[in-house]
N, C-alpha and C positions, 0 to 999 in steps of 0.2 A: 566592515559594513555594519551599520547600526540599524535599529528598529525603524527609524524614519525612512531610511533608504529602501528597506524591504517593503514597507507599507506603500511607498510610492511605486514600486515596481510590480506589485501584484494588484492590477486594476480590477480583476474580476475574481469573485469567489465562486465556489460551487455549493449548491444547496442540497443537503442530504435529507430526503424524505419530507421536504417542505418545512423542516424544523430547525436544522442546524446548518449554519453557514461557516465554511472553512476556506482558508486560502488554498489556491489550486496547486501549491507545491508543498507536499507533506514530507514526512520523515519515516523511512522504513527501518525498523529496529532489529531486523533479523541478524545483521552482520555484527551486532554488538556482542554476540556470544563468542564462545571458543571455536576453534577449528572444527569443521564439519557440522557447524550449527549445534555444537555440543559443549556443555560445560561453561564455566565462567570465562570472560575475556582475559587475555594475557595482561592487559593494562586496564584494570577496573577503574582507576581514577580517571584515565583518559576517556573511557566509555561514558562515565557519569558527566564529565566535562562537555562532551559532544552533545548529550541530551540537554544540558542546561543552556548551552550556547544556542541550540536550535530554538528554544523558547525565547531567549533573548532577542533573536532575529525575527520574532513574530510568526514562526512556524506554529500553527495551532492544530495540526492533525498528525498524530503519531500512530503508525500501524505496527502491530505486533501479533504474537500468537502464543498459546500455551506450549506449543511444540518447539519453540525457539529456545534451546538450551538443554532439555526442556525446562520451562519455568523461568530461566535466567533472565531473559529479555524483560518480562513483566516485572520481575523483582528489581531490576536496574532502573526501570522507568519510575517506579514508586520511590526508590531510594533517592533518585536524582531530583524528582519534581514534586513529591508530595510535601505539603498540601498544594494541590494543583492550582495554577492561576486560572482566573475566570476565562472561559471561552476555549480552553484546551480540550480537544476531543481525542480520546484514546480508543482506537478500534482494535479488537483482538479477535482471535479465531479458535475454533476447536474442530476436531475430527480426525486427528492423527495420533498415533502412538509413536514413541521414539525408543527403539531398542538399543540404539548405539549411534556413533558419529555417522552422519550422512545416510542414516537408515530411517525409513518412514513406513509405517504400516497403518492401514485404514482402521478407523473405529468411529463411525458416526451413528452408533446405536443411541437410542434415547437415553439410556442410563449413563453412557459415557459422556454425552453432551451435557447432561445435567451436572455431572461431577466436574466437567471441564469448566462450565460457567461458574460454579461455586468456587473452584480453585482460582480462577482468574479474578473474581471479585475480591477474594482474600489477598492475593498477591498484589493487586493493584490498589488495594485499600479503598475500594469503591462500594457504594450501596447499589449502584446500577451502572451497567456498561452501556455507554452511549451507542456504539455500533458493534454488533457481534456478528461474525461471519462464519458460515459453514465452510471449513477450510477446503473441502473437496467432497464430492459425492462418494459414498461408499458403495462399491459394486455388489456387496452382499447384503446391504441394508436398504430397505425401501427409502427412496429419496423423500417421498411425502412424509414418512415417519420422522425423518431427521428434521425436516422443515417444520413440521407440526410441533415438535419438541421446542424448537426455538420460538415459535409463536406462543406456546404456552408459557415459556419463561418471560416473554414480553408481557403477556397478560398478568403475570405475577409480579411485574415491576422490577425484574432482575436485568432485563435488557430493554433499552429504549428503542433501538432500531435494528432490524434484521438485514443481513447482507449475505452475499454468496461469493465464492472464489472457485476458480478452475471449473467453469461451467459452460454449457452450450446455451444457445437461445431457448431451446426446448426446456432445459432445466429452469431457466428464469421464468418462462411462461407458466410452468407447472407450479413453481414456488409462489408466484403472484396470485394464484387462485387460493392460496392458504393465508398469506400474510404480505403486506407491502414490502417490497425489496428496494433498498435505498442505494446500494452500490454493488458493483461486480468487479472482482479482481482476477484478471487473467494475465498470462504472459503476453507482452506486447511492446513493440518498439517500431521505429521507422523502417527497420529491415526485417521485422518479424511480425507480419500483418495477418497471420492466420485467423485472428479474431476480429478482423475488420467489420464483418457483418454484425458481430455482437456490439462493437462500439457504436455502429449506426443504429442498432436497435435501442441501445441504452440512451442515445441522444434523442431519439423519437419519444422515448418513454420517460424522459427526465430522471434517469438513473445515472448516478456518477459511475465512471469507469476508472478503476485504479490499476494501472499497468505495473506488473512486476517484471523484473529483469529488464528495466527500461534502457539500460546502458550496454547490454550485451551486443547490441547491433554493431558496435565498433569493430567486432571481430571480422565482420564481412564487409563493412563499409569502406575500409581502407583509405585510398587516396581521396575519394569524394568527401568523406567526413573531414579529413585533415585539411583539405583545400578550403572548404567552407569555414572551418575554424580559423584558419590563418587570415582569411578575408575579414572576419569579424573581430580578430584579435581576441579570440575566445578559445576555450579548451574544447576538445571533441565531446566531452561529457555535457558541457553547456549547450552545444549545438543540438545534441540528441534530445535533451530535455526541452529545448525551445521548440523543436519539431512536434513533440508530444502536446505541448500546451496549445500550439496552433491547430493541431489535428481536430480538436473538438472542444467546445466550451464545457463539456461534462468530464473532461480528462483531469485526473487527479494523480499525477506522478508521485511516487514515494521512494526516491533514491535513498540508499542506506549507507551514507559515508561513515567511516570509522575514525575519521580525524576532523578536527575543527577546520583545517585548511580546505579539505574537500567539501565539507558542509557549506562553507561560505561561498565556494565556487558554484555549488549547486543552486544556492539561493539566488545568486546573481544571475543565473540563467533565466529567471522570470522576467528580467528586463531586456533580454536579447530578442531582437526582432529580425527574423529571417526574411529575405526577399522572396518574391514569388518563385523566382528561378531556383534559389537555394532549396526552397521547400519541395519543389517538384523534382529536383535532382535527388534529394534524399528519398523521396517517395518511390523513386524508380529503382532503388537499391534492391538486389535479389533477396528473396526471403531467407531468413535465418532458420537453421534447423532447430527443432524443439529441444529444450533442455529443462531440467527441474529448477525451481526457485521457490 
Protein backbone atom coordinates (compact mmCIF):
# COMPACT_ATOMS: atom_id res chain seq x y z
CA UNK A 1 0.00 0.00 0.00
CA UNK A 2 1.34 3.43 -0.92
CA UNK A 3 0.61 6.96 0.26
CA UNK A 4 -1.80 7.65 -2.58
CA UNK A 5 -3.91 4.62 -1.67
CA UNK A 6 -4.11 5.68 1.99
CA UNK A 7 -4.99 9.28 1.17
CA UNK A 8 -7.84 8.04 -1.01
CA UNK A 9 -9.14 5.75 1.73
CA UNK A 10 -9.22 8.32 4.51
CA UNK A 11 -11.96 10.65 3.32
CA UNK A 12 -12.47 12.46 6.61
CA UNK A 13 -10.07 13.87 9.15
CA UNK A 14 -10.77 14.80 12.74
CA UNK A 15 -10.06 18.31 13.97
CA UNK A 16 -8.30 18.70 17.32
CA UNK A 17 -9.26 21.85 19.16
CA UNK A 18 -10.20 23.59 15.94
CA UNK A 19 -6.47 23.83 15.19
CA UNK A 20 -4.95 20.54 14.04
CA UNK A 21 -6.41 18.20 11.42
CA UNK A 22 -5.30 14.56 11.53
CA UNK A 23 -6.33 11.43 9.66
CA UNK A 24 -8.84 9.33 11.56
CA UNK A 25 -6.57 6.29 11.85
CA UNK A 26 -3.57 6.95 14.06
CA UNK A 27 -0.75 4.85 15.46
CA UNK A 28 -0.44 3.75 19.09
CA UNK A 29 3.19 3.38 20.13
CA UNK A 30 2.76 1.52 23.43
CA UNK A 31 3.53 -1.96 22.06
CA UNK A 32 6.84 -0.90 20.53
CA UNK A 33 8.45 -1.37 23.94
CA UNK A 34 9.57 -4.57 25.66
CA UNK A 35 7.39 -7.17 27.32
CA UNK A 36 5.21 -5.76 30.07
CA UNK A 37 5.50 -2.30 28.42
CA UNK A 38 8.94 -2.27 29.99
CA UNK A 39 12.39 -1.74 28.54
CA UNK A 40 13.50 -1.73 24.93
CA UNK A 41 11.91 -3.88 22.21
CA UNK A 42 13.50 -7.19 21.29
CA UNK A 43 13.77 -5.97 17.70
CA UNK A 44 14.77 -2.31 17.83
CA UNK A 45 15.37 -2.04 14.08
CA UNK A 46 11.95 -3.55 13.45
CA UNK A 47 10.27 -1.05 15.79
CA UNK A 48 11.97 1.86 14.04
CA UNK A 49 10.94 0.45 10.66
CA UNK A 50 7.28 0.25 11.70
CA UNK A 51 7.28 3.90 12.76
CA UNK A 52 8.87 5.01 9.50
CA UNK A 53 6.47 2.93 7.44
CA UNK A 54 3.50 4.44 9.28
CA UNK A 55 4.58 7.92 8.22
CA UNK A 56 5.22 6.70 4.67
CA UNK A 57 1.59 5.55 4.61
CA UNK A 58 0.46 9.05 5.60
CA UNK A 59 -0.43 8.23 9.20
CA UNK A 60 -0.02 11.65 10.81
CA UNK A 61 -1.08 11.05 14.43
CA UNK A 62 1.13 9.06 16.81
CA UNK A 63 0.07 8.43 20.40
CA UNK A 64 2.58 7.61 23.13
CA UNK A 65 3.32 8.27 26.83
CA UNK A 66 6.31 8.79 29.08
CA UNK A 67 5.30 5.63 30.97
CA UNK A 68 5.70 3.36 27.92
CA UNK A 69 9.05 1.77 28.59
CA UNK A 70 9.22 4.04 30.57
CA UNK A 71 10.60 6.67 28.16
CA UNK A 72 11.45 4.05 25.51
CA UNK A 73 8.50 4.70 23.21
CA UNK A 74 9.19 8.44 23.03
CA UNK A 75 12.89 7.83 22.40
CA UNK A 76 12.09 5.42 19.55
CA UNK A 77 9.74 7.92 17.92
CA UNK A 78 12.42 10.60 17.91
CA UNK A 79 15.11 8.21 16.70
CA UNK A 80 12.92 6.99 13.83
CA UNK A 81 11.28 10.20 12.69
CA UNK A 82 13.22 13.31 13.75
CA UNK A 83 13.33 15.76 12.07
CA UNK A 84 9.58 15.28 11.89
CA UNK A 85 7.72 15.68 8.59
CA UNK A 86 5.31 18.58 8.28
CA UNK A 87 1.86 17.78 9.65
CA UNK A 88 2.91 14.93 11.94
CA UNK A 89 1.22 15.23 15.34
CA UNK A 90 2.72 13.45 18.34
CA UNK A 91 0.47 13.13 21.38
CA UNK A 92 1.96 11.99 24.67
CA UNK A 93 0.79 11.59 28.28
CA UNK A 94 1.87 11.86 31.88
CA UNK A 95 0.51 10.85 35.27
CA UNK A 96 1.90 7.37 35.94
CA UNK A 97 5.05 6.03 37.57
CA UNK A 98 6.50 2.67 36.48
CA UNK A 99 8.16 0.61 39.23
CA UNK A 100 8.45 -2.47 37.01
CA UNK A 101 7.00 -4.55 34.13
CA UNK A 102 3.20 -4.37 34.03
CA UNK A 103 3.26 -2.17 37.15
CA UNK A 104 1.67 1.28 37.18
CA UNK A 105 1.32 3.72 40.09
CA UNK A 106 -0.46 7.06 40.10
CA UNK A 107 1.35 10.39 40.23
CA UNK A 108 -0.52 13.34 38.79
CA UNK A 109 0.89 15.85 41.23
CA UNK A 110 1.74 19.25 39.71
CA UNK A 111 5.46 18.70 40.29
CA UNK A 112 5.44 15.29 38.62
CA UNK A 113 3.46 16.54 35.63
CA UNK A 114 5.88 19.44 35.15
CA UNK A 115 8.82 17.04 35.24
CA UNK A 116 7.00 14.67 32.89
CA UNK A 117 6.38 17.39 30.31
CA UNK A 118 10.00 18.53 30.45
CA UNK A 119 11.17 14.95 30.03
CA UNK A 120 8.87 14.32 27.06
CA UNK A 121 10.00 17.54 25.38
CA UNK A 122 13.62 16.43 25.69
CA UNK A 123 13.09 12.84 24.52
CA UNK A 124 10.86 13.84 21.60
CA UNK A 125 13.23 16.71 20.69
CA UNK A 126 10.39 19.20 20.65
CA UNK A 127 9.99 22.78 21.80
CA UNK A 128 6.25 22.25 22.25
CA UNK A 129 4.07 19.14 22.51
CA UNK A 130 1.08 19.35 20.17
CA UNK A 131 -1.27 17.25 22.32
CA UNK A 132 -0.57 16.43 25.97
CA UNK A 133 -2.90 14.11 27.87
CA UNK A 134 -3.40 13.57 31.57
CA UNK A 135 -2.96 9.80 31.54
CA UNK A 136 -5.42 9.14 34.37
CA UNK A 137 -6.89 11.07 37.31
CA UNK A 138 -4.93 10.50 40.51
CA UNK A 139 -7.23 9.40 43.36
CA UNK A 140 -5.12 11.21 45.99
CA UNK A 141 -4.47 14.42 44.03
CA UNK A 142 -6.96 17.14 43.21
CA UNK A 143 -8.11 16.61 39.63
CA UNK A 144 -8.38 20.38 39.21
CA UNK A 145 -4.78 20.81 40.38
CA UNK A 146 -3.58 18.33 37.75
CA UNK A 147 -5.53 20.01 34.95
CA UNK A 148 -4.53 23.49 36.10
CA UNK A 149 -0.89 22.45 35.84
CA UNK A 150 -1.39 21.41 32.22
CA UNK A 151 -3.22 24.68 31.56
CA UNK A 152 -0.26 26.59 32.98
CA UNK A 153 2.17 24.63 30.82
CA UNK A 154 -0.02 25.47 27.83
CA UNK A 155 0.16 29.16 28.72
CA UNK A 156 3.95 28.80 28.97
CA UNK A 157 4.09 27.47 25.43
CA UNK A 158 5.24 23.94 26.33
CA UNK A 159 1.91 22.33 25.42
CA UNK A 160 -0.24 23.34 22.47
CA UNK A 161 -3.43 21.41 23.27
CA UNK A 162 -4.62 19.66 26.45
CA UNK A 163 -6.38 16.28 26.50
CA UNK A 164 -7.57 13.61 28.95
CA UNK A 165 -7.42 9.83 29.25
CA UNK A 166 -9.36 7.30 31.33
CA UNK A 167 -12.01 9.77 32.46
CA UNK A 168 -15.73 10.10 33.00
CA UNK A 169 -17.98 12.78 31.54
CA UNK A 170 -17.87 14.55 34.89
CA UNK A 171 -14.08 14.76 34.66
CA UNK A 172 -14.31 16.23 31.17
CA UNK A 173 -16.83 18.84 32.25
CA UNK A 174 -14.71 19.84 35.24
CA UNK A 175 -11.58 20.08 33.10
CA UNK A 176 -13.31 22.20 30.45
CA UNK A 177 -13.99 24.85 33.08
CA UNK A 178 -10.20 25.25 33.35
CA UNK A 179 -8.87 24.71 29.83
CA UNK A 180 -10.22 23.57 26.43
CA UNK A 181 -10.08 19.77 26.08
CA UNK A 182 -9.41 18.51 22.55
CA UNK A 183 -9.55 14.73 22.95
CA UNK A 184 -10.48 11.95 25.35
CA UNK A 185 -8.82 8.53 25.34
CA UNK A 186 -10.76 5.70 27.00
CA UNK A 187 -10.96 1.94 26.55
CA UNK A 188 -13.51 1.26 23.80
CA UNK A 189 -14.42 -1.16 21.02
CA UNK A 190 -17.54 -2.58 19.38
CA UNK A 191 -17.80 -5.18 22.15
CA UNK A 192 -16.67 -2.91 24.96
CA UNK A 193 -19.05 0.03 25.05
CA UNK A 194 -18.91 1.05 28.70
CA UNK A 195 -17.99 4.56 27.57
CA UNK A 196 -20.71 4.94 24.93
CA UNK A 197 -22.11 7.94 26.76
CA UNK A 198 -18.68 9.61 26.76
CA UNK A 199 -18.36 9.04 22.99
CA UNK A 200 -21.77 10.69 22.54
CA UNK A 201 -20.78 13.59 24.79
CA UNK A 202 -17.54 14.08 22.87
CA UNK A 203 -19.41 14.07 19.56
CA UNK A 204 -21.82 16.74 20.81
CA UNK A 205 -18.88 18.78 22.09
CA UNK A 206 -16.59 18.40 19.04
CA UNK A 207 -13.98 16.56 21.13
CA UNK A 208 -12.04 13.74 19.47
CA UNK A 209 -12.44 10.31 21.06
CA UNK A 210 -9.37 8.03 20.99
CA UNK A 211 -10.26 4.41 21.80
CA UNK A 212 -7.56 2.32 23.40
CA UNK A 213 -7.67 -1.48 23.35
CA UNK A 214 -9.79 -1.16 20.18
CA UNK A 215 -9.08 -4.72 19.02
CA UNK A 216 -9.59 -6.64 22.26
CA UNK A 217 -13.21 -7.17 21.31
CA UNK A 218 -12.18 -10.13 19.21
CA UNK A 219 -11.92 -12.15 22.41
CA UNK A 220 -15.69 -12.13 22.82
CA UNK A 221 -16.92 -11.51 19.28
CA UNK A 222 -16.02 -15.00 18.10
CA UNK A 223 -18.02 -16.26 15.14
CA UNK A 224 -19.75 -12.94 14.45
CA UNK A 225 -16.50 -11.11 13.83
CA UNK A 226 -14.99 -13.93 11.80
CA UNK A 227 -18.14 -14.32 9.69
CA UNK A 228 -18.21 -10.63 8.77
CA UNK A 229 -14.48 -10.64 8.08
CA UNK A 230 -14.87 -13.55 5.65
CA UNK A 231 -17.70 -11.77 3.86
CA UNK A 232 -15.53 -8.73 3.24
CA UNK A 233 -12.36 -10.77 2.61
CA UNK A 234 -10.81 -8.82 5.44
CA UNK A 235 -9.14 -9.63 8.74
CA UNK A 236 -11.07 -9.49 12.04
CA UNK A 237 -8.85 -6.57 13.05
CA UNK A 238 -9.86 -4.60 9.96
CA UNK A 239 -13.54 -5.19 10.67
CA UNK A 240 -13.14 -4.04 14.29
CA UNK A 241 -11.43 -0.83 13.15
CA UNK A 242 -14.03 -0.21 10.46
CA UNK A 243 -16.77 -0.42 13.09
CA UNK A 244 -15.01 2.22 15.18
CA UNK A 245 -14.59 4.59 12.25
CA UNK A 246 -18.29 4.30 11.47
CA UNK A 247 -19.38 4.69 15.09
CA UNK A 248 -18.70 8.44 15.17
CA UNK A 249 -16.98 11.10 13.05
CA UNK A 250 -14.91 12.13 16.07
CA UNK A 251 -13.48 8.62 16.52
CA UNK A 252 -9.68 8.41 16.20
CA UNK A 253 -8.52 4.78 16.62
CA UNK A 254 -4.84 4.20 17.42
CA UNK A 255 -4.08 0.50 16.86
CA UNK A 256 -0.53 -0.38 17.89
CA UNK A 257 0.96 -2.90 15.47
CA UNK A 258 4.47 -4.20 16.09
CA UNK A 259 5.05 -5.34 12.50
CA UNK A 260 4.83 -3.65 9.11
CA UNK A 261 2.44 -6.35 7.89
CA UNK A 262 -0.08 -5.63 10.64
CA UNK A 263 0.39 -1.89 10.21
CA UNK A 264 -0.53 -2.10 6.53
CA UNK A 265 -3.55 -4.26 7.34
CA UNK A 266 -4.74 -1.67 9.87
CA UNK A 267 -4.30 1.22 7.44
CA UNK A 268 -6.30 -0.65 4.81
CA UNK A 269 -9.23 -0.85 7.27
CA UNK A 270 -9.93 2.83 6.60
CA UNK A 271 -11.32 1.88 3.17
CA UNK A 272 -13.49 -1.00 4.43
CA UNK A 273 -17.22 -0.20 4.43
CA UNK A 274 -19.50 -2.32 6.60
CA UNK A 275 -23.13 -2.83 5.62
CA UNK A 276 -25.84 -1.62 7.98
CA UNK A 277 -26.51 -5.24 8.93
CA UNK A 278 -22.86 -5.91 9.69
CA UNK A 279 -22.61 -2.78 11.79
CA UNK A 280 -25.69 -3.66 13.82
CA UNK A 281 -24.58 -7.27 14.34
CA UNK A 282 -21.29 -6.10 15.80
CA UNK A 283 -23.04 -3.47 17.90
CA UNK A 284 -25.08 -6.21 19.56
CA UNK A 285 -22.02 -8.22 20.68
CA UNK A 286 -22.07 -8.56 24.53
CA UNK A 287 -19.94 -6.13 26.45
CA UNK A 288 -16.32 -6.97 27.10
CA UNK A 289 -14.99 -7.10 30.66
CA UNK A 290 -12.68 -4.25 31.64
CA UNK A 291 -8.92 -4.62 31.34
CA UNK A 292 -5.90 -2.30 31.49
CA UNK A 293 -4.35 -0.71 28.40
